[in-house]
N, C-alpha and C positions, 0 to 999 in steps of 0.2 A: 472115818465119816461113816454114818448110818447108812443102810441100804436105803435107796430111792425108790419108790413106785411111779409108775407113768403118771396117775393123776397128781402126786405131789410135785413132780417135775412140770407138768403143764401150768399148776397153779402158782408156782414160783417165780415166773418171768415178770420183770418190772419194766421192762422197755419194749413192749409190743402189747397189741391188742389182745383180748381173750380169744379172737377169732383166730389171729396168727398163731397163739400159743397152742390152739387145738390142732392146727394143720402141721405144725414142725414135726419134723422127723425124730422121733425119740429111739434111742438105740434098742435094737430088740436083744441085745445079751445084758440085760440090766442083772439077771441072777448070776452071771458069770463074772461079773466086775469084781476086783478085788478090794472090797469095800474097806477093809482093815488097813490096807495101804493108801487110801486115797484121802487126801485133803479137801478135795473139791472134784466134781463130776464135769469133765470136758468132754466135748466129741465134736467132730466136723461132719457135716451133712454129706453123705454120700452122693446123693442126687444133685447137690448144689455145693461144689467143693470151696466156693467163696463164702459160705455160711458156717459159722460154729456156734456151739453154745456153751455155756459154763453156768454151774450151779454151785453155791457154796453155802455154808451155815454161817450166819450172821448172827448179831446179838438179838435180832427181831424175827429170827426163823430164817427159813431158806430164801436166797436171793438168786434168781436166774436171770441171765442177760443174753440176748441175741448179739452175736458178734460178726462183723463183716471181715473177711480175710483180704487184705490187699494183694494184688498180683507179686509174684515174684519178679526180681530182677534177673534176666537171664545174661550169660556171655561172660561172667567172672566169678571166680570162685572167692568166697568170703567166710567169714568167722563172725558169728553173731551170738549175742548172750541175751537169755531170756530175762526179763525184767521182774518176773516173779520168784524163779528158783535160782536164777544166775548160772544155768546150765549153759555152756558154751557148745554151739553147733557149728558145723561147716555146711556150705550150701544153703537149701531150703530149710533147714531144721529149725528157723526162727521166723516168724512171720509177724508183720504188722497187723494187730486185730484191732478194730474200733467198734465200740457200741454206742449206740444213740442213747442220748441221755433219757432218762425217764421223766414222764409227765410234759409239761409246757415247752420246757427247753428242748427236749426230743422232737417234738411236732414242730419246733421252729429250725429243725436241722441241726442242732448242736450234738456234738459226739465227743467222746474221749478214747483214746487208743494208749495201746502199750505193744510191745515186743514180747511174744510169748512163744514158747516151744509150739511148733505147728502142729504136732499131734495132741497137745494139751495134756501130756503125759507128766508134767512136772513132778508130782508125787512119787512116781516110778523111778524117775531119774535120781531124784534125791535119795531114796532107799537103795539104790544099785540094782533094782530090779528090771530095769530097761538101760541099756548102754547108748550113751549120747557120742561117745568119743573121747570126750575131755570134760573133767569137771576140775574147778579151781581147788588146789591144796588149801584147805582150811583147817584150823586148830578147834573149831567149835564142834560142839556135839550135834549128831542127828536131830536130837530134840529142838535145839537152838536154829538149826537149819530150816526145819519145819515151821517153827515159830515167825522165823523172817520170812518165809514164803507166804504163810498165813497172812503176816501183817501186810505185805506187798498187794496181795490179792484183795484184802478188806478194804485198803486204800484205794485201789482201781474200782471196787464196786461202790464204795462211798463216793467217789467223783461221778459214777453213773447216776447214782439216786438222789444226789443233793441238787 
């Protein structure tokens, strides 16, 4: 992924108002991100942990979405799989994240959701740069895993924007 600037990030959001995009918390470590290893930029809002943001390159440019993170269920140990990168996590490593749909559907309260790595570090798990504890043994190449993850992400973004 190409390195992103704060203005490009703010301009990419499709499921919030321009005012909301101007007020959202952009990471202050953009220059430190491992851009060459990222397939998308994702982060959680430190001031509001129930909010997350995701930006990816799509056919028609950058697409950013505001996500709401569902509260974790407590009291039991579970293993869950990210629907983007297929990394398996224990505990709260995977969260249900929902995005309000863009446009009129979103204003009517419609949303789409996916179970995603809670820290949105799918790209780093795929490449072995971050340890999740367990990955499924697969015979496909890293490039094929990246393509699969990207296609899952694009399908999610398409559901938000259609």
